[in-house]
N, C-alpha and C positions, 0 to 999 in steps of 0.2 A: 926438693919443688921442681915439679918440672924439669925431671932431671941431672938438678943442678946442686952444688954443696952448698950449703949454709950452714949460717952459724943461726941458733934456735937463742933466742934472748927475750930471758922471761923481766917484766918490770910489773912492780906497785906502790903506790905512794908512800911517805915513808911517815903517813900520820892520817889518821882518820878527819876526811871533809869536815868541816865546821857547817853547821846547822844549816838548811837553803839551799849547800854548796854541794856537785859531786863530783867525782873525781872517776879515773880511769886504772887498770889492772890489766896485764894482757899479756900477750907471747908477738916478738917480731921477728919474722925468716930474714934472714938479709945474706946475699950470694955473696960467695967466698970470693970469689975473684972479680966482681968489679962493684961490691959496697952499693947494691940497692935494696929496695925491698921488693922481695918475693909475694911475702902475704904480711897479713899481721890479724891478730886476734885481739881487742878490749871486751871488756868486762866494766862495764857502768855499777860505780858503787854512791853508796849516800843517796838514793832514791828516795822518795818524799808519794804521797799521796796513792793512787792505784797502781802504780808501775813498781810488779814486784820484782824483777828484774829485766836489763836490757843488755844482749853482748851482740857484737856484727865484727863479723870475719870481710877482708877484704882481698882479693887476689891482684896484684899487680901482673901485666904485661909487657912486656917490648912495643914500642909500635916506630915506625920509620915517621918523617918529616909529612909524609901524605897521610898519616892515621892508619897506612898499614901494619900488620903486623912485620918482625923482624925478629933479626936474631937479638942473641944477648950481649949486648956490644956497650961500650961508654956513653955514647955520642947518642942511643938513642931515647928517646921520650917513655918513661913507665906509668903508666896511665893507671888506675883502680878501673880495670874493664868490666871486676864483677865484684859485687858486694851483697851479701849471706846476711842475713839478722834475724834475733829471732827476741821477740818481748812476752814476758806471762804477765799478765794483768789481773787484779781482782775485783771482778765486776760481781758483784751482789754474793760475795763470798764464795764466787766460782775462780781456778787459775785459769785462766783462758790464755791460750797458748797463741801467738799473731808472730807468721812468718811472711819473711818480707825478700825478696831477693830483684836486684839491679844489675841490666848489663849495659856495660857503656857499646854504642857502635858507632857505624858511619863519621868516625871522628875526623876532627878538620883541627889541623895543628894551628894554630894563630892566623884564620883567614882573613883576607882582605875589608871584607865587607861583613866583621864578625859582628863593629857595633849596630848595623844597618840590620841584621837579622835580629839582632837582638830588638832591637827596638820595633821591629814589625811582629815579634811575637809575643811584645809588652804591650803591644795597640788591639792584641786578636784578644778573642776569648777564651783562651785556652786555660785550663787549668796549670796553674805553676806554684811548684813546692819551693822553699828555699832553706838550705841548711843553715840553722844559726845555732847558737851555746845552749839553747833551752831546745834543742830538737828539730823536727822539721816545722816549716810552719806556713798556712797557706799563702801568698803573695797577689794581692784582691788590688781593685781599681778603687780609689779612693773616687766619692760621688761628687765632690768639687771641682777636684783636680783632673779626673778620669788619670793619673800616675799609679803605678803599682806599688802596693805599700805590704808590709807585712801585717797580718791579721793575729791579735796577739788574745787567745781565749776563743769560746767556741759556746755555739748555745747548748745548756745543758740541761734543756727542757724541751719534752714534745709529748702533745697529747692526737693521742690517733681516736680516729673512729672507728671500732669492728663491726663488721657483721662477716656470714662467713656460715656455713652448717659441717658438720661431721657426721658421718656415718659408717660403722661396721657393724656384721653381722650378730655383736649380742645385743643390738639395738631394735625395735621392732619395727624406729622409722628414723631415717635422718633428723638430727637432733640441730635445728638452727640455733646461730651465736649470733650477739647482738650486744655491745655493749660499747665501753671503753679500756685505754691500754692510755696510762699515763708514765713517763721516765725520766726520770730527776739523776743528775750524775752528780749534783751538789747541791744536795739535800740542806735548804734552810742556808746556804753558805757556806758551811761546815766541812765541806767534801765528803758526806753521808750519799750513800745513793737508793733512791727508793722507784721500786717498780708496781705499778697498780694494774694487773688484767681484767677486768669483771665483764663476761659477756653474757649473760643470761643464767645456764644452768653450769658455765665454770669459775670459779675464782683463784686468782693467785695474786698474791701479795709479797712481796722481798723488803726487807730495810736494813740496809748494811754499812757499817763501818770499814774501811778497807786499813785503817791505821787507827789501832785507838791507843790515842794519846800518843799518838807519835812514834811506837814503837813496829815489832812486825807482827803483832799480832792483829785477826780482825774479826770484829765483833758482827751478828746480824741476826735476822728473825728471820721466818715465814708464814703466812696464815694459806694455806691452801683447802680447797673444795668440789667436787665433784654433787650437784646435787638431782642429779637424774637417774635413776637406777639403771644400770650398766646391768647385763643378764650374765649369771656365774652358773655354768652346765660342770655336768661331769662325765668323763671320757672314762668307759672303762673295758678292758676286753675288747677295744677293737671297733666300741660303739656310744652313739652320745644314749645318754639317758636323762630326757626331757622330765621324767617322773620328781629327779632330784634337782631342778634348778632353780636359782635363788635369784632376785635381783636385791641389790648392795648400793647405796651409798656411802660416799666418808668426808669429815672435814676434821683437817688437822693444823696441828699449830710446830713450830720446833724452832730452838735457839740452837746458834752456831756458833762456834769460837774454833779459827783457825791462826797457826803459825806457819808463818815463811823460814825453814831452815836453809841454811846456803840459797843459792840462786837459780835452783830450778827443784827442788823438793816442796812440797806443803805439806803439812798435817791438822786433819781436821776435825773436833768433836762436834757431835750432835746432839742434844736432846730432844725428843719430841716425845709427841702423843699425838694419834688418830681415837677419832671416833666411830665407830662403822655402822651400820644399820641394815639389817637384812631384813627382806619380804619376801612373799611369795609370787610365784613367776606364772603364767595365764598354765603352766603344764604340771605344778608342782603341784605331788598325791597330797591326796587329806592326808593321811598318816603322817607325810616327813613333818618331825621337830626342825625347825626353825631354829639357827645360831642365834643365844644371847646378843643382844645389841650390845658391845661393851668397849672401854677406852682399854687403846692399846697404848703403853709405853715405850721407849725402844729410845738405847743411848747405841750408839755409833761411832767409829773410830774411821777415818781414812784418809792414806797415803797415798801421794802423787807426786809422780818425778816427769817431767818436762823439757825435753832437750831435743835441737835438729829434728824438729818435727816425730819423733817418740813419745809415746805418753805411758808410762806404766801408774796401774794404782792398784791398789788394794785395799778391801775396804771390808768391816764385818762389824755386824749389831747385832743385841741382844733386845730381846722383844717379853714384856711382861703384860698380858689379858687381864684386865680386871675382875672378868667373868668369863666365865668358859663352861659351862652345862651340855649335856648329854645334847646332841643335832641329827639329824638323818631319822633314818626310817629305823625302825624296831631291830634289832639283831646286826647295828652297822658298827663294824670291825674297826672300822676308820680312824673313830671316836677313840680316845685317849685323854685323860684327865691330867695328865704330867704334861700335857700339851699348851698349856694355858702361860709358859714360857718355852719360849724357840733364838734359836739363832742361826743368821744365814749371812753369809761368807761370800766373797765375788772378788777373783783376781782380770785383771785384763792386759796388753799390751795393743799399742796402737800404735800406726806409722804413715803419714799423709807424703805423698809425694808428687812433689810440683812436677810439672810438662809444659814446654813449651806453647805459645799462645793462651797462655788462662786456661789449661789444662790443670787437672789434679787426678791423683789414684789412691784412696787410702784402703787401708786392709785394718781390722780388730780381730784381734783370737782373744777369748776369753775362757773362766767356769765356771760355774753359778755352783753353789753347795750348803746344805746344812745337818741341823739336829730338829729332832724332836719336830717335824714340820708335816702339819697336814695340809688334809684339803685348801682351806681358804687363806695358809700362810706359805705356798711352796711358789716357786717361780710362774709366774704368765708370760706369755707370748705376746699380747696384744699390744696394740700403742702405748697403752701406760703402762705396759709391763716393765719386766727388768729386764729382758731381753727381745729386742723387735724383731719379729718377724713379721716381712712386708705381707699385709693383705689377711694376719693373722686377726680374727676378733678376738675381743678383751673375754678373758675367763672361759674359754674352750677347754684349752689343754693346759695342765699345771704340772709340775715335775718337782721332782726331791734334790736331783742334780739333774748338769747342762753344759754340755760344749757346744760353743758357738765359735764361728766363723762372719766374717761380716763385709763385704766390699763396695767400694763405692765411686764413681767416674762420675768426675762434674768438669762441665766446661761456660763460659762465661761469652756470652752472645753479645757485644759492647758492652752498651749499656742499655739493651735491651731485654733481654733475658738472661737469668743463671740456672741453669741446667743440671741437677744430678739422680744419675742412677744405682739405683741398691739392689745388691745380689745379698740374700741371706739365706745359712743353715743354721741349724741346730739341731745338735743327736738327742733327745729330751731321755731320762730315766726317773720312773716312779715305779716301786712294788703296786701299790696299790690299783696303779690306774692301768696296771700291764703293760707298762712303757719301758721300752728295754733297747736303749738307745734309738728310740724313732725318730725318724728326719724329719726336721720341719725346716720346709724352703719356702723364699718367696722371690720376689722382684720389684722393685718400686721403683718410682719417678716421681721428684719431686721439684721445688722451684721459687723463683720469688722474680716478676716481672713489673715492670713498669705500666699501669695506666693512665688513663684519665681522669685530670680534677685532681692531682697531685695524690692517686691511689696506686698504694701498691698489694699488689696480688702475689699472697701464698697459697700453694698447694701442695699435696703430697697425697698420691692413689698405690695403695698395693694391690698384689695379685698375686693368693698363696699357690704353690704347685706343687707343695708333696705335706704329708700329713695326715692328720685327721682335719682339718682345716683346705685342706685341697679345693681348689673351686673358690675358695670365697672369696672375697674382697673387702678394703677399706678404704676412705677415700674422704679427704681433708681438706676445703677450701677458705682462706679468711682472704677478707679485704679489708686494708689498711687506710687513711686519708687522714694524713696530716690537717687537724685543725687547728693548732697553736703550735 
């Protein structure tokens, strides 16, 4: 460690912690010459509620009496100058990876004005956290005394009023959004999680229990729907075919069951059903036979691994259509009655690198594949598609196989605005459409900023650079005002 010979000492509890308590296991690196800690890594066990795992790595550095870096010697102060941690949370049945990194700088060792400086900061409006046995907690001012006290708990419920607009070139006009978003992270006071987003044409509702009967299993359900028809076009042999365009909307429901495996891996099972309705578009040919409105059931398995900013995911799903008759124009060779059953699977690897000054860089590589896929079951690349390409309209390009790479660069400009730039490249292959590793590429910008009257403004704009959707764009902007 840092060019020093160390002992590497592993530790773990001699017994599992009792209910309601936690313990730690991990490793300590101890300098073999002067017997000080060089590094430690701890993993918290016995966690409850929505936190699935919590680990922390601490790096120690020698400082002199003036707080400056010095040589490794016995009379130096060995302080935790860098702390890197990761938590995995279960949020609405999704394993959400949260990283944090702290650096200790401008160190002063026992300054004479220490207490005066503490009193000055406590009297200010600065946000202060205290490290307690229960974890980091806000140190807030008491309304009566003005003294700083540890704030226990937090507001678990929020109600937002939602307004905005969504548009891509699969629509005839921009789609207005107006409604509510209600979030409760302690539903009915029993640790459940509820989120309901309803904005006129769009509905998404999730209910989750992150610790089913106090175990490592979670259980949840969701309902979602898009009630305005999105255009589903045909792209074949280098051109769009408007005579075969249809519009479709769908509503679906799913039940989720998940299990935490170890500290970094999660296995999920999903049983769902989607009702899909097809309608004619403005240019649909009279001899084009629409697909049957049908109920499609699916069973999906997903395995995710998250550690140190890395995220690996493997997912596979089997689908069954209840009704699937001939569709298309006479002589359509893309239809096959055996395609009432089909399979889709994908794998992806992603990594987020945190840079100085609240910046980040992310990269994701993915592969999508399947069997017995037809036009209406292949992969889409719009905003609601399986592999989003910035700027691409929904339903323009569909492929049976694709490889993609996605880059992102984000910066947090204080409390003013958070901005992220995205660059997407997907190579799509589909024999029926004449695609042979066709490049689909786009650039996007998105972010969140604070507006007046407790309003959050969230936006996303994309422009397609290459492929059949070249020069198209998609945009979404939403205004969320805290109502309660």
